[in-house]
C-alpha positions in Angstrom: -34.9 23.5 27.5 -36.4 20.4 25.9 -38.5 20.3 22.7 -41.8 18.7 22.0 -44.2 18.6 19.0 -47.9 19.3 19.4 -49.7 16.6 17.5 -53.3 17.4 18.5 -55.9 18.3 15.9 -56.6 21.9 16.8 -54.6 24.8 18.1 -54.3 25.0 21.9 -53.4 27.7 24.4 -50.7 26.6 26.8 -50.6 28.8 30.0 -47.3 27.3 31.1 -45.7 28.8 27.9 -47.0 32.3 28.6 -50.5 31.6 27.3 -49.0 30.9 23.9 -51.2 29.4 21.2 -49.6 26.3 19.8 -50.5 25.1 16.3 -50.8 21.4 15.2 -47.4 20.0 14.2 -45.6 22.9 15.9 -42.4 22.3 17.8 -42.0 24.2 21.1 -39.5 24.5 23.8 -40.6 23.4 27.3 -38.8 23.6 30.7 -36.7 20.5 31.2 -38.4 19.8 34.5 -41.8 19.7 32.8 -40.8 17.6 29.7 -42.2 14.4 31.2 -45.6 16.1 31.8 -45.9 16.7 28.0 -44.6 13.4 26.6 -46.7 11.4 28.9 -49.6 12.6 26.7 -48.8 10.9 23.4 -52.2 11.8 21.9 -51.2 15.5 22.1 -47.4 15.7 22.3 -44.4 13.8 21.0 -40.7 14.1 22.0 -38.4 16.0 19.7 -35.4 16.7 21.9 -35.0 15.4 25.4 -33.8 17.5 28.3 -30.1 17.8 28.7 -28.7 16.8 32.0 -26.6 19.4 33.7 -24.2 16.8 35.2 -22.4 14.2 33.0 -23.4 10.7 33.6 -21.0 8.6 35.6 -19.6 5.4 34.2 -20.3 2.3 36.2 -17.5 1.4 38.5 -15.5 -1.6 37.4 -14.9 -4.2 40.0 -11.6 -6.1 40.1 -11.5 -9.4 41.7 -8.4 -9.7 43.8 -6.4 -12.8 44.8 -7.9 -14.4 47.8 
């Protein structure tokens, strides 16, 4: 789960979080798959902790120039 902070001016009810009321400046956990849907609204939400990827990132393959 990712974390976001509600930065809006008044409490809001968030149906996606079980109709939970979120207070201004409160940090809440949101599903990783929905993280972008929150942080794309910077007037209301700011990122706190980004989603963790389930698979480790692969390093870029190195290319070796051979003798021609």
